C-alpha positions in Angstrom: -15.4 21.4 -34.9 -14.9 24.6 -36.8 -11.5 25.8 -38.1 -11.5 28.6 -35.6 -12.5 26.7 -32.5 -9.8 25.1 -30.2 -10.2 21.6 -29.1 -10.5 22.8 -25.5 -13.4 25.1 -26.5 -15.0 22.3 -28.5 -14.9 20.0 -25.4 -16.2 22.7 -23.1 -19.2 23.0 -25.4 -20.0 19.3 -25.2 -17.9 18.0 -28.1 -16.5 14.5 -28.1 -13.2 13.0 -29.3 -13.0 9.7 -31.1 -9.2 8.9 -31.3 -6.1 9.4 -29.3 -4.5 11.6 -31.9 -7.0 14.3 -31.3 -6.5 14.5 -27.5 -4.5 17.5 -26.1 -1.8 16.5 -23.6 -3.7 17.7 -20.5 -6.9 16.0 -21.6 -4.9 12.8 -22.3 -3.4 12.9 -18.8 -6.8 13.3 -17.1 -8.4 10.7 -19.3 -5.6 8.2 -18.5 -6.0 9.0 -14.8 -9.7 8.3 -14.9 -9.2 5.0 -16.8 -6.4 3.9 -14.4 -8.6 4.5 -11.4 -11.4 2.5 -12.9 -9.2 -0.4 -14.1 -7.3 -0.6 -10.8 -10.5 -0.5 -8.8 -12.2 -3.2 -10.9 -9.2 -5.5 -10.6 -9.0 -5.0 -6.9 -12.7 -5.5 -6.5 -12.5 -8.7 -8.5 -9.7 -10.0 -6.3 -11.6 -9.1 -3.2 -14.8 -10.9 -4.3 -12.7 -13.9 -5.4 -11.6 -14.2 -1.8 -15.1 -13.9 -0.6 -16.5 -16.8 -2.7 -15.7 -19.3 0.0 -17.5 -17.2 2.6 -20.8 -17.8 0.7 -23.4 -19.8 2.7 -24.9 -21.6 -0.3 -24.6 -22.3 -4.0 -26.7 -19.4 -5.1 -24.5 -17.0 -3.2 -21.3 -18.6 -4.5 -22.6 -18.2 -8.1 -23.3 -14.5 -7.4 -19.9 -13.9 -6.0 -18.3 -15.7 -8.8 -20.2 -13.7 -11.4 -19.1 -10.5 -9.8 -15.5 -11.7 -9.7 -15.6 -12.6 -13.4 -17.4 -9.5 -14.7 -15.4 -7.0 -12.8 -12.2 -8.5 -14.3 -13.8 -8.3 -17.7 -14.8 -4.6 -17.1 -11.1 -3.9 -16.3 -10.0 -5.6 -19.5 -12.4 -3.6 -21.6 -11.1 -0.3 -20.3 -7.5 -1.4 -20.4 -8.0 -2.1 -24.1 -8.9 1.6 -24.5 -5.7 2.5 -22.5 -3.7 0.4 -24.9 -4.8 2.7 -27.7 -2.9 5.4 -25.9 0.2 3.3 -25.7 -0.3 1.5 -22.4 1.4 -2.0 -22.2 -1.6 -3.9 -21.1 0.3 -7.1 -20.0 2.7 -5.1 -17.9 0.0 -2.9 -16.5 -2.2 -5.6 -15.1 0.7 -7.4 -13.5 2.2 -4.3 -11.8 0.3 -4.7 -8.4 -1.0 -7.4 -6.2 -4.7 -6.7 -6.6 -5.6 -8.9 -3.6 -3.3 -6.9 -1.3 -5.2 -5.1 1.6 -4.2 -2.8 4.5 -5.1 -3.5 8.1 -8.8 -3.5 8.8 -8.8 -0.2 10.7 -5.9 1.6 8.8 -6.4 5.3 8.3 -8.0 6.2 5.0 -5.1 8.4 4.0 -2.7 5.4 4.5 -4.8 3.2 2.2 -3.4 4.8 -1.0 -0.3 3.0 -2.2 2.0 4.7 -4.7 0.8 4.4 -8.2 -1.9 1.9 -7.4 -4.9 4.0 -8.5 -7.7 1.9 -6.9 -10.3 3.7 -4.9 -9.4 3.7 -1.2 -12.3 1.4 -0.3 -10.7 -1.4 -2.3 -7.6 -1.4 0.0 -9.7 -2.8 2.9 -10.2 -6.5 3.6 -13.5 -8.4 3.5 -13.8 -10.5 6.6 -17.0 -12.6 6.2 -20.1 -13.1 4.0 -22.1 -10.3 5.6 -19.1 -8.0 5.3 -18.9 -8.9 1.6 -22.6 -8.3 0.9 -22.8 -5.0 2.7 -19.7 -3.7 1.0 -21.1 -4.8 -2.4 -24.4 -3.1 -1.8 -22.9 0.2 -0.6 -20.2 0.3 -3.3 -22.6 -1.0 -5.9 -25.0 1.8 -5.3 -22.1 4.3 -5.5 -20.9 2.7 -8.7 -24.4 3.1 -10.2 -24.3 6.8 -9.5 -20.8 7.2 -10.8 -21.5 5.2 -13.9 -24.0 7.9 -14.9 -21.0 10.3 -15.0 -18.8 7.8 -16.8 -21.2 7.0 -19.6 -21.1 10.7 -20.5 -17.4 11.2 -20.8 -16.2 13.1 -23.9 -14.0 10.3 -25.2 -16.5 8.4 -27.3 -14.9 4.9 -27.4 -14.6 4.9 -23.6 -18.2 6.2 -23.1 -19.4 3.3 -25.3 -17.6 0.8 -23.2 -19.0 2.3 -20.0 -22.5 2.1 -21.5 -22.0 -1.7 -22.0 -20.6 -2.0 -18.4 -23.3 0.0 -16.6 -26.1 -2.6 -16.7 -23.8 -5.3 -15.3 -22.6 -3.1 -12.5 -26.2 -2.3 -11.7 -26.9 -6.1 -11.6 -24.0 -6.6 -9.2 -25.7 -4.1 -6.7 -29.0 -5.9 -7.2 -27.4 -9.3 -6.4 -25.9 -7.8 -3.3 -29.2 -6.3 -2.2 -30.9 -9.7 -2.6 -28.3 -11.2 -0.3 -28.7 -8.4 2.2 -32.4 -9.0 2.3 -31.8 -12.6 3.3 -29.2 -11.6 5.9 -31.6 -8.9 7.4 -34.4 -11.5 7.8 -33.1 -12.5 11.2 -32.3 -10.4 14.3 -28.7 -11.7 14.4 -28.3 -10.9 10.7 -29.6 -7.4 11.1 -27.1 -6.7 13.9 -24.2 -8.1 11.9 -25.4 -6.0 8.9 -25.6 -2.8 11.0 -22.0 -3.4 12.2 -20.8 -3.9 8.6 -22.7 -0.8 7.4 -21.0 1.3 10.1 -17.6 0.1 8.9 -18.1 0.4 5.1 -20.3 3.4 4.8 -17.6 6.1 5.5 -15.1 4.2 3.4 -17.5 4.1 0.4 -18.3 7.8 0.9 -14.7 8.6 0.2 -15.0 7.3 -3.4 -16.8 10.5 -4.3 -13.7 12.6 -3.6 -13.3 15.7 -1.6 -15.8 18.6 -1.5 -14.8 21.6 -3.5 -12.3 19.7 -5.6 -10.0 22.0 -7.5 -9.7 19.5 -10.3 -13.5 19.4 -11.0 -13.5 22.5 -13.1 -10.8 21.2 -15.3 -12.5 17.8 -15.7 -15.8 19.5 -16.4 -14.2 21.7 -19.1 -12.8 18.6 -20.7 -16.2 16.9 -20.6 -14.8 14.2 -18.3 -17.1 15.2 -15.4 -20.5 16.8 -15.2 -21.7 16.6 -11.7 -19.8 17.8 -8.6 -18.5 15.4 -5.9 -20.9 16.9 -3.4 -24.0 16.3 -5.6 -23.0 12.7 -6.4 -22.4 12.0 -2.7 -25.8 13.5 -1.8 -27.4 11.2 -4.4 -25.7 8.2 -3.0 -26.7 9.1 0.6 -30.3 9.4 -0.5 -30.6 6.2 -2.4 -28.6 4.3 0.3 -30.8 5.6 3.0 -33.9 4.5 1.1 -32.6 1.0 0.4 -31.5 0.4 4.0 -34.7 1.8 5.5 -36.7 -0.8 3.6 -34.7 -3.5 5.4 -34.9 -1.9 8.8 -31.2 -1.1 8.7 
């Protein structure tokens, strides 16, 4: 960065930051918001899949659910370590909410947000059975894969490095879910149950991409914290989800 270029201009032109001391106040705030949403979502997801382990129909499925439970908690810890560099009390932070708490199954999406719990709305909803868990994991896993492409490019270098380590494991979670969905969809009864679960979870996962025409997007793009609009990311997810489900006749 030159002596005459502001940090804001530097970021807008694709620059990266490597330490908290260099971060302007507004950038710091947006970065912390991004990390909080990720950490809270991973902790809530881990708690949700922990509850789903006993729904598993066999040992292979129990192992897959256990692996997802463990690794999502680990992902939360890795990003929380970065937040600690900015002064977050990690022990207090991770204990501030009941990550297994869920709203009523058909609660309004707007009502799913609870105070300073920054988890994505989809993680406020309960998983009811194994098919429900698998479908949710597939749809959200495909969404996470698209969103990770954004996260691995954030302008705070230590966080981008962590996301690059996390991305392959998040991708594997979606693959494990898809393998489970293939088994479920191999029978007429399974296909019907899967279709019902897809109808429930698909609109809830879609909300994870945010609102169209977001006023915050331009700010986040200027800071190098976002690169692709909500609408474009949602369209990518709809395309890949349609392709994956079509293969299974769903």
